[in-house]
C-alpha positions in Angstrom: -38.7 -77.3 -57.8 -36.3 -75.9 -55.1 -37.8 -72.8 -53.2 -35.2 -70.9 -51.9 -36.0 -68.0 -49.5 -33.8 -65.0 -48.7 -34.3 -62.1 -46.0 -35.4 -59.6 -48.5 -35.6 -58.7 -51.8 -32.6 -57.2 -53.1 -30.5 -60.4 -51.9 -33.3 -62.7 -53.4 -32.5 -60.6 -56.6 -28.6 -61.5 -56.4 -29.5 -65.5 -55.8 -32.1 -65.7 -58.4 -29.5 -64.0 -60.7 -26.6 -66.7 -59.7 -29.1 -69.5 -60.1 -31.0 -68.8 -63.5 -33.9 -68.1 -62.1 -35.0 -65.1 -64.6 -38.9 -65.0 -64.7 -40.7 -62.7 -62.3 -43.7 -63.3 -60.5 -45.7 -61.5 -57.8 -43.7 -62.1 -54.6 -40.8 -64.7 -56.6 -39.1 -65.3 -59.2 -38.2 -68.6 -60.9 -36.1 -70.3 -63.6 -33.9 -73.3 -63.9 -35.3 -75.4 -61.4 -35.7 -72.8 -58.8 -38.2 -70.2 -57.3 -36.5 -67.8 -55.1 -38.7 -65.9 -52.8 -38.0 -63.4 -50.0 -39.6 -62.2 -46.5 -39.0 -58.4 -45.3 -37.1 -59.3 -42.3 -39.7 -60.3 -39.8 -43.2 -61.6 -40.9 -43.7 -63.7 -37.9 -43.3 -62.8 -34.1 -44.3 -64.0 -30.5 -47.8 -63.9 -30.1 -48.8 -61.6 -27.5 -50.4 -62.3 -24.3 -53.9 -61.3 -25.2 -53.7 -64.3 -28.0 -53.2 -66.9 -25.0 -56.1 -65.6 -23.0 -58.8 -62.6 -22.9 -57.3 -62.3 -18.9 -54.2 -61.3 -19.6 -55.1 -58.2 -22.0 -55.6 -55.7 -19.0 -53.2 -54.2 -17.4 -53.5 -55.5 -14.0 -51.1 -56.4 -10.9 -53.4 -59.6 -10.5 -52.8 -61.0 -13.5 -49.1 -60.9 -13.1 -46.9 -62.6 -14.0 -47.5 -63.5 -17.6 -45.9 -66.7 -18.2 -47.6 -68.6 -21.5 -46.8 -72.6 -20.8 -46.0 -73.3 -24.1 -44.9 -70.0 -26.7 -46.6 -69.8 -30.0 -45.8 -67.5 -33.0 -48.3 -65.6 -35.0 -48.2 -63.4 -38.4 -47.3 -59.7 -37.7 -50.6 -57.7 -39.2 -49.5 -56.3 -42.1 -51.3 -56.9 -45.3 -48.1 -56.6 -47.2 -46.7 -59.0 -44.9 -49.7 -61.5 -44.9 -49.8 -61.3 -48.7 -46.0 -62.2 -49.1 -46.2 -64.8 -46.5 -49.1 -66.6 -48.4 -46.9 -66.6 -51.3 -44.0 -68.1 -49.7 -46.6 -70.9 -48.0 -47.8 -71.9 -51.5 -44.5 -72.2 -53.0 -42.9 -74.0 -50.0 -45.8 -76.6 -50.0 -45.3 -77.6 -53.3 -41.7 -77.5 -53.6 -39.5 -80.8 -53.8 -36.8 -79.0 -50.9 -36.0 -75.7 -49.8 -32.9 -73.5 -49.5 -32.7 -71.0 -46.4 -30.8 -67.9 -47.7 -31.3 -66.1 -44.6 -29.1 -63.7 -43.3 -26.3 -65.9 -41.7 -26.5 -65.1 -37.8 -28.6 -66.1 -35.2 -31.7 -63.4 -35.9 -31.8 -64.7 -39.4 -32.1 -67.8 -38.5 -34.9 -67.3 -36.4 -36.8 -64.8 -38.8 -36.4 -67.6 -41.7 -37.3 -70.9 -38.5 -40.4 -68.9 -37.7 -41.7 -68.4 -41.3 -41.3 -72.0 -42.1 -43.2 -73.2 -39.0 -46.2 -71.2 -40.4 -45.8 -72.1 -43.8 -45.8 -76.0 -42.7 -43.6 -77.4 -45.6 -43.2 -81.3 -45.7 -39.6 -81.1 -47.5 -35.7 -81.4 -46.6 -34.4 -78.1 -45.8 -30.9 -77.1 -46.2 -29.3 -73.9 -45.5 -27.0 -71.7 -47.4 -24.1 -70.0 -45.1 -22.0 -67.3 -46.7 -19.7 -64.7 -45.4 -20.4 -62.3 -48.5 -22.8 -61.6 -51.1 -20.3 -61.9 -54.0 -20.9 -64.1 -56.6 -18.0 -66.2 -56.0 -19.2 -66.4 -52.1 -23.2 -66.8 -53.5 -21.7 -70.0 -56.1 -19.4 -71.7 -53.6 -22.3 -71.6 -50.7 -24.7 -72.9 -52.9 -22.3 -75.8 -53.8 -21.8 -76.9 -49.9 -25.5 -76.4 -48.7 -25.7 -77.7 -45.2 -28.7 -79.9 -44.0 -30.8 -77.4 -41.4 -30.6 -79.4 -38.8 -26.7 -78.1 -38.3 -27.9 -75.0 -37.1 -30.4 -76.2 -34.7 -28.4 -75.1 -31.9 -28.4 -71.5 -33.3 -32.4 -71.4 -33.5 -32.6 -72.5 -30.0 -30.3 -69.7 -28.8 -32.2 -67.0 -30.9 -35.6 -68.1 -29.8 -34.3 -68.1 -26.1 -33.0 -64.7 -26.3 -36.7 -63.7 -27.8 -38.5 -65.3 -25.3 -36.3 -64.0 -22.8 -37.0 -60.1 -23.5 -40.9 -61.2 -24.1 -41.0 -62.9 -20.5 -38.9 -60.1 -19.0 -40.5 -57.2 -21.1 -43.9 -57.6 -20.8 -43.8 -58.6 -17.0 -41.2 -56.0 -15.6 -43.1 -53.4 -17.8 -46.4 -53.7 -16.9 -45.4 -54.7 -13.2 -43.4 -51.4 -12.6 -45.6 -49.0 -14.7 -49.0 -50.4 -12.4 -46.8 -50.2 -9.0 -45.1 -46.9 -9.8 -46.8 -45.1 -12.1 -47.8 -41.4 -11.6 -51.2 -39.5 -12.5 -49.9 -39.1 -15.5 -50.2 -42.0 -18.1 -46.7 -42.9 -18.0 -44.9 -46.3 -19.2 -41.9 -47.6 -17.3 -40.3 -50.0 -19.9 -38.2 -52.4 -18.9 -36.1 -54.7 -21.2 -33.3 -57.0 -20.5 -30.4 -55.4 -22.0 -32.1 -51.9 -22.2 -32.4 -51.3 -18.4 -28.7 -52.6 -17.3 -27.8 -50.1 -20.1 -29.6 -47.2 -19.5 -28.2 -48.2 -15.6 -25.0 -47.7 -16.6 -25.2 -44.4 -17.9 -27.3 -43.1 -14.9 -24.8 -44.4 -12.6 -21.9 -42.8 -14.3 -24.2 -39.8 -14.1 -24.3 -39.6 -10.8 -20.7 -40.3 -10.2 -20.2 -37.2 -12.0 -23.0 -34.9 -10.2 -21.4 -36.4 -6.8 -18.1 -35.8 -7.5 -15.9 -33.6 -5.0 -13.2 -32.1 -6.9 -9.7 -32.6 -4.6 -6.9 -29.5 -5.0 -3.2 -30.8 -5.7 -0.3 -29.1 -7.0 2.4 -30.5 -9.5 6.1 -29.6 -9.0 7.9 -29.7 -12.7 10.9 -28.3 -13.8 11.8 -27.1 -17.7 15.7 -27.9 -18.6 16.9 -27.6 -21.7 13.3 -26.4 -23.0 12.2 -30.0 -22.0 9.5 -30.5 -19.0 10.8 -32.6 -16.2 8.0 -33.7 -13.6 8.4 -34.8 -9.8 9.2 -38.3 -9.7 7.9 -39.8 -5.8 8.3 -43.0 -4.5 5.7 -45.2 -4.0 6.1 -45.6 -0.8 6.4 -41.8 -0.3 3.7 -40.5 1.7 2.0 -36.8 2.0 1.1 -35.2 5.3 -2.4 -37.0 5.6 -0.3 -40.3 5.1 -1.5 -41.3 1.2 0.7 -42.6 -1.6 1.5 -39.6 -3.9 1.4 -39.9 -7.3 3.9 -38.5 -9.9 4.5 -34.9 -9.5 1.6 -34.9 -7.5 1.6 -32.6 -4.0 -1.6 -32.7 -2.2 -0.2 -30.0 0.5 0.4 -26.2 -0.9 2.8 -25.3 1.9 4.8 -28.5 1.0 4.9 -27.5 -2.4 6.2 -24.2 -2.1 8.7 -25.5 0.3 9.7 -28.4 -2.7 9.7 -25.4 -4.8 12.3 -23.0 -2.8 14.7 -25.9 -2.4 15.4 -26.3 -6.0 15.7 -22.5 -6.9 18.9 -21.6 -8.0 20.5 -25.1 -7.9 21.6 -26.9 -10.8 19.7 -29.3 -12.5 21.4 -32.8 -13.2 20.8 -35.3 -15.6 21.9 -39.1 -13.5 20.4 -41.4 -16.3 19.6 -41.5 -19.8 17.6 -45.0 -21.0 16.5 -46.0 -24.5 14.2 -48.7 -25.3 13.7 -50.2 -28.5 10.1 -51.5 -29.0 7.6 -52.6 -31.8 3.9 -52.1 -32.1 1.6 -54.2 -34.3 -1.1 -53.2 -36.4 -4.2 -52.1 -35.3 -6.7 -55.0 -35.0 -9.0 -55.8 -37.9 -12.7 -54.7 -37.4 -15.6 -56.6 -35.3 -18.9 -54.5 -35.7 -18.4 -53.2 -32.4 -15.0 -51.6 -32.8 -16.3 -50.5 -36.3 -19.2 -48.7 -34.4 -16.8 -47.7 -32.1 -14.4 -46.2 -34.7 -16.7 -44.5 -36.6 -18.4 -42.8 -33.9 -15.1 -41.2 -33.0 -13.6 -40.4 -36.2 -17.0 -39.1 -37.5 -19.7 -39.0 -35.0 -21.6 -41.2 -36.9 -24.3 -43.6 -34.1 -24.1 -46.7 -33.9 -27.4 -47.5 -35.8 -26.1 -45.4 -38.7 -22.7 -46.8 -38.8 -24.7 -50.4 -38.7 -26.9 -49.3 -41.6 -23.8 -47.9 -43.6 -22.0 -51.5 -43.4 -25.0 -53.4 -43.7 -25.7 -51.9 -47.5 -21.9 -52.1 -48.1 -22.6 -56.1 -47.6 -25.0 -56.0 -49.6 -23.2 -53.8 -52.1 -21.0 -56.8 -52.6 -17.9 -54.7 -51.0 -17.5 -56.3 -48.0 -18.0 -59.3 -45.7 -20.8 -60.0 -43.6 -20.9 -57.1 -41.0 -22.6 -58.5 -37.3 -19.7 -59.8 -36.1 -18.1 -60.4 -32.6 -15.0 -61.7 -33.7 -11.2 -59.5 -35.0 -10.1 -62.7 -36.4 -9.9 -64.3 -39.6 -9.9 -68.1 -40.4 -6.6 -69.5 -42.0 -8.7 -70.6 -45.2 -9.1 -66.5 -45.9 -4.7 -66.2 -46.4 -4.7 -67.5 -49.8 -7.4 -65.2 -50.8 -5.9 -62.3 -49.4 -3.5 -61.1 -52.9 -6.7 -61.2 -54.7 -8.4 -59.1 -52.4 -5.8 -56.9 -52.1 -5.6 -56.3 -55.9 -9.1 -55.6 -56.3 -9.0 -52.7 -53.8 -7.5 -50.4 -56.6 -7.9 -46.8 -55.4 -5.6 -48.0 -52.7 -2.7 -49.3 -55.2 0.2 -47.2 -53.8 -0.4 -49.0 -50.7 -0.9 -52.4 -51.7 2.0 -52.3 -54.3 4.9 -52.8 -51.8 3.3 -55.9 -50.8 2.7 -57.3 -54.5 5.1 -59.8 -55.5 6.1 -61.1 -52.1 4.8 -63.3 -49.5 2.0 -61.8 -47.3 2.9 -61.5 -43.9 0.7 -64.0 -41.5 0.1 -63.1 -38.4 -1.0 -65.2 -35.4 -3.2 -61.9 -34.2 -4.8 -62.1 -37.5 -5.4 -65.5 -38.7 -6.4 -68.0 -36.1 -9.3 -70.2 -37.2 -9.6 -71.2 -33.5 -11.3 -67.7 -32.6 -13.6 -67.9 -35.3 -17.2 -69.5 -35.2 -19.5 -68.7 -37.6 -18.1 -65.7 -39.0 -14.9 -64.1 -39.7 -14.1 -60.4 -39.3 -15.1 -57.2 -41.2 -12.8 -56.9 -44.7 -13.3 -56.4 -48.3 -14.2 -58.6 -50.6 -11.9 -57.6 -53.4 -15.1 -55.9 -55.5 -13.3 -52.7 -56.8 -15.0 -49.9 -54.5 -14.7 -47.4 -57.9 -16.8 -49.5 -59.9 -19.9 -49.0 -57.5 -22.2 -46.7 -55.8 -21.3 -45.7 -52.9 -22.9 -42.9 -50.6 -20.3 -40.4 -49.3 -20.8 -42.1 -45.8 -20.7 -45.0 -46.9 -17.2 -44.7 -48.6 -16.0 -43.3 -45.2 -16.6 -46.3 -43.6 -15.4 -48.5 -46.5 -11.7 -46.8 -46.1 -11.6 -47.4 -42.4 -12.3 -51.2 -43.2 -10.0 -51.3 -46.1 -6.8 -49.5 -44.5 -7.1 -51.8 -41.5 -7.4 -55.1 -43.9 -3.9 -53.8 -45.7 -2.4 -52.6 -42.8 -2.0 -56.0 -41.2 0.1 -57.4 -44.0 2.3 -54.0 -43.5 5.6 -54.7 -40.7 5.3 -53.2 -37.8 6.1 -50.0 -36.5 9.4 -49.3 -34.9 10.3 -47.2 -32.1 12.7 -46.0 -29.7 11.2 -44.9 -26.2 13.6 -42.3 -24.2 13.8 -41.7 -20.5 15.8 -39.1 -19.0 16.0 -39.0 -15.3 17.4 -35.9 -13.5 18.2 -34.7 -10.3 18.1 -31.6 -8.3 20.1 -31.8 -4.9 18.7 -29.5 -1.7 19.9 -28.5 1.5 17.2 -27.8 4.7 18.0 -25.9 7.8 17.0 -27.5 10.9 16.2 -25.7 13.8 19.4 -27.2 15.8 21.4 -25.0 13.6 22.5 -27.9 11.3 21.6 -28.6 7.8 19.9 -31.8 6.1 20.8 -32.3 2.6 18.6 -34.5 0.0 17.6 -34.7 -3.8 14.6 -34.3 -5.5 14.3 -36.5 -8.5 12.3 -35.8 -12.0 11.6 -37.5 -14.9 10.8 -36.9 -18.5 10.0 -39.3 -21.3 9.5 -39.3 -24.9 8.6 -41.5 -27.9 10.7 -41.5 -31.4 9.3 -43.3 -34.0 12.4 -45.1 -36.1 10.3 -47.0 -38.6 6.8 -46.0 -39.6 5.8 -49.1 -41.1 2.2 -49.9 -41.2 1.2 -46.4 -40.0 1.9 -45.5 -43.6 -1.3 -46.6 -44.5 -3.0 -44.4 -42.1 -0.9 -41.1 -43.2 -1.3 -41.9 -47.0 -3.9 -39.5 -48.4 -4.2 -37.8 -45.0 -2.5 -34.5 -44.2 -2.9 -35.2 -40.6 -2.7 -38.7 -38.5 -5.3 -40.8 -38.5 -6.7 -43.1 -35.1 -5.3 -46.0 -35.6 -7.0 -47.7 -32.9 -9.9 -48.6 -30.8 -8.3 -46.7 -27.7 -8.0 -43.2 -27.2 -5.4 -41.3 -28.9 -2.2 -41.2 -27.1 -1.2 -37.7 -25.2 0.9 -36.0 -27.7 3.9 -35.4 -24.7 3.8 -39.2 -24.9 5.3 -39.4 -28.7 7.4 -36.6 -28.3 11.2 -36.9 -29.4 13.6 -35.4 -26.5 16.8 -34.0 -27.2 20.2 -35.5 -26.7 20.9 -35.7 -22.9 23.9 -37.2 -21.7 24.1 -38.3 -18.2 26.1 -36.0 -15.6 25.6 -33.0 -17.4 23.8 -30.1 -15.5 23.0 -26.4 -15.7 20.1 -23.8 -14.9 16.6 -24.9 -14.9 13.0 -22.9 -14.3 11.0 -25.0 -11.5 7.1 -24.3 -11.3 4.4 -25.3 -8.8 1.0 -25.9 -10.8 -2.4 -25.9 -9.0 -4.7 -28.7 -10.3 -7.8 -30.1 -9.5 -8.9 -33.3 -9.8 -11.4 -34.1 -12.6 -14.7 -36.2 -12.1 -15.3 -39.4 -14.7 -16.6 -38.1 -18.2 -19.8 -39.0 -19.4 -20.5 -41.9 -22.1 -20.1 -41.2 -25.6 -21.6 -43.6 -28.0 -17.9 -45.6 -28.3 -17.3 -45.7 -24.6 -20.8 -47.2 -24.1 -20.4 -49.5 -27.1 -17.2 -50.5 -25.2 -18.9 -50.8 -21.7 -21.6 -52.9 -23.1 -19.0 -55.2 -25.0 -17.3 -55.8 -21.4 -20.5 -55.5 -18.8 -19.6 -52.3 -18.0 -15.9 -52.8 -16.9 -13.3 -50.2 -18.3 -10.7 -52.5 -20.3 -8.1 -51.0 -22.9 -6.3 -54.3 -23.3 -7.8 -56.0 -26.8 -6.6 -59.3 -25.7 -8.6 -59.1 -22.1 -11.6 -57.7 -24.1 -11.7 -60.3 -26.4 -12.1 -62.7 -23.1 -14.7 -60.5 -21.4 -16.8 -60.9 -24.9 -18.7 -63.7 -24.0 -20.0 -61.8 -20.3 -21.0 -58.7 -22.6 -24.4 -57.6 -22.5 -26.7 -57.3 -26.0 -25.3 -58.7 -29.3 -22.9 -57.0 -31.7 -26.0 -56.3 -33.7 -28.1 -55.6 -31.4 -26.4 -52.8 -29.2 -27.3 -50.3 -31.9 -31.0 -50.7 -31.5 -30.5 -50.8 -27.7 -29.4 -47.6 -27.8 -31.6 -46.1 -30.1 -34.5 -47.7 -28.1 -33.3 -45.6 -24.9 -33.4 -42.7 -27.1 -37.1 -43.4 -28.6 -38.4 -43.5 -25.0 -36.7 -40.5 -23.6 -34.5 -42.1 -21.2 -31.2 -40.7 -22.6 -30.2 -37.3 -24.7 -27.6 -36.6 -26.9 -25.4 -33.4 -25.4 -23.0 -32.8 -28.1 -21.1 -36.2 -28.2 -22.3 -37.1 -24.9 -24.9 -39.5 -23.6 -27.0 -38.0 -20.6 -29.5 -39.3 -18.8 -33.0 -37.4 -18.9 -35.2 -37.2 -15.5 -37.4 -40.2 -16.3 -34.5 -42.2 -17.0 -32.9 -41.4 -13.8 -36.4 -42.3 -12.2 -36.4 -45.2 -13.8 -33.7 -46.5 -12.5 -34.2 -45.6 -8.8 -37.4 -46.8 -8.8 -35.8 -50.5 -9.9 -34.2 -52.2 -6.6 -33.7 -55.6 -8.1 -30.1 -56.0 -9.3 -31.0 -58.6 -11.9 -32.7 -56.0 -13.9 -30.2 -53.2 -13.8 -27.0 -55.0 -13.4 -24.9 -55.3 -16.4 -22.8 -58.4 -14.9 -26.0 -60.1 -14.4 -27.3 -59.5 -17.7 -23.9 -60.8 -18.9 -24.2 -63.9 -17.6 -27.5 -64.4 -19.5 -25.4 -63.1 -22.5 -22.9 -65.8 -22.3 -25.3 -68.9 -21.0 -27.2 -67.9 -24.7 -23.8 -68.2 -26.5 -23.0 -71.4 -24.8 -26.8 -72.9 -25.7 -25.4 -72.1 -29.1 -22.3 -74.1 -29.0 -24.2 -76.9 -27.4 -23.1 -76.0 -23.7 -26.2 -75.2 -22.4 -29.7 -76.5 -22.4 -32.1 -74.2 -24.1 -35.3 -75.7 -21.8 -32.8 -75.3 -18.5 -32.4 -71.4 -19.8 -36.7 -70.8 -20.6 -37.3 -72.5 -17.0 -34.4 -70.1 -15.3 -36.4 -67.0 -16.8 -39.8 -68.3 -16.0 -38.7 -68.5 -12.1 -36.9 -65.0 -12.3 -39.8 -63.7 -13.9 -42.0 -65.3 -11.3 -39.9 -64.1 -8.2 -39.5 -60.5 -9.4 -43.0 -60.1 -9.6 -43.7 -61.8 -6.3 -40.9 -59.0 -4.8 -41.8 -56.0 -6.5 -46.2 -56.8 -5.6 -44.8 -57.1 -1.4 -43.2 -53.4 -1.8 -45.5 -50.4 -0.4 -48.4 -50.0 -3.0 -48.3 -46.5 -5.4 -51.9 -44.8 -6.2 -53.4 -46.2 -9.3 -54.2 -43.9 -11.9 -56.1 -44.5 -14.9 -54.7 -47.5 -17.3 -52.0 -46.4 -19.9 -53.4 -47.4 -23.6 -52.1 -51.1 -24.7 -50.6 -49.0 -27.8 -48.3 -47.0 -26.1 -47.6 -49.7 -23.6 -47.2 -52.8 -25.4 -43.2 -53.6 -25.8 -41.7 -54.2 -29.2 -41.6 -58.2 -29.4 -38.9 -57.8 -32.2 -36.4 -55.8 -30.1 -34.2 -57.4 -27.6 -34.6 -54.7 -25.6 
């Protein structure tokens, strides 16, 4: 008998149906030589400190650091979980073979491996690895089962992540709580990814609070209903020796003087240039970019988006969601016409593509950029035939349009730049005059051929957000009148007073991007891709990290902005160790975890480095001036969640 184990009952039912296991039993289904059972996500977890020794049960600085010689796992204390595990164990110990049908990712591998370690089967284990839950994908996956050993490095990376989170969470939480808590029974929860994420929010908040606005003036003029702004050379300095930005004047007197010098004088067009350009379709979605877009467009939290896309995956409408690539492997290209034909509600957009060879761009199809899973795309299952909630329809619509758009032509546009000048004349003290000029510039963008933009305009009155970056300012896409070099005429100059603005608070969208790039502001997609291996957290865990910060009252939401609470600010101010709150350093850890997954770094070396880091951290904080010790917190309130990657 072959035992198949899935991560949840709904997935097990689909697999059982495909395999012909139609007879239902308590905790599994059977038939056609198969028994299909399931977990409920995590049934097992790493042991808690007191499971190793009672000495580690009490919260006391003298017991730190807590570093087990060898880590163990245990069943989660839940009556339903224990009952289901006993069923799994009985089936596995009598099995002729096992197929691991867990979620095809690092966490899914860890969940199933831990259950099998506890169940102790004595038969070969194979791995089902699929990117969608369609019947075709499941059948193809079972026809191409892989040995479990092929995924050993994936398991080791997941195990190292769990142990790292345990070591730092258990030790640092107790350490800072015991050292710095006040009279109230307060717990300072510290996490490997949670704390640097909070530190980014606090840092941004401090930058905003400490920001000192600076006054400046912008000289501009209107000629033929077009706004021209003063164009200054990079070499020109203001009175304080600072380089001037375009149109920005830091001295009001100089601004007034410049304004007076061009009044009642003609404006002359000195040059008109047009440059043709093309704009490729936006990238396909990985999980982070989908969460960013849903937050910007629909104000969905990262966690909400993850739930919606996970549901769409389980309902067979979209492919595996927990991915960090925006590319498709080359073997997907022949399947694309069939996928498109399944998107019947979008047939007006798909019809122009039918009967022609689909465009194949290297920005979309590149096997070298795909590891375990490709970008999130539709499966080709007709969305009109399924049960989707309203919010799931919104998420699916974004994914479907992105997929359709990559086969459309590039958008063609023309950028027009118009330069102009106003001659000036200044009276000098010696009675002579000094002639000069002030130069101005206006630019506009005109769409010549919509190309892929038609996909996003179809069915909507207004243009949708079509990229992961902030929508461009409207004045960058305005169409300018037809200007001729040498023409001149009256104009209306103005001097406008302005103030520099502080940085904006993080939203979930901008925080997700900051986590992806270890706190660096990056808008270029290719550069952002290159930095992903140094990002903090994984696409599948970033949503839970943000939710953890909310639950622990470290941050709150004001409209769309994420604001650190006094408790969150206090915690970050208490931590002087950069390892705990540096997004860059945490990103280096994440890179090592990815390298473990790809056989480029040794798992044992990673654990050794973690243990040494925790030991050094404990000694350093212990040596700091000791705070008064109030009553001990209750274990229930203080025990970190070992299943979290916080």
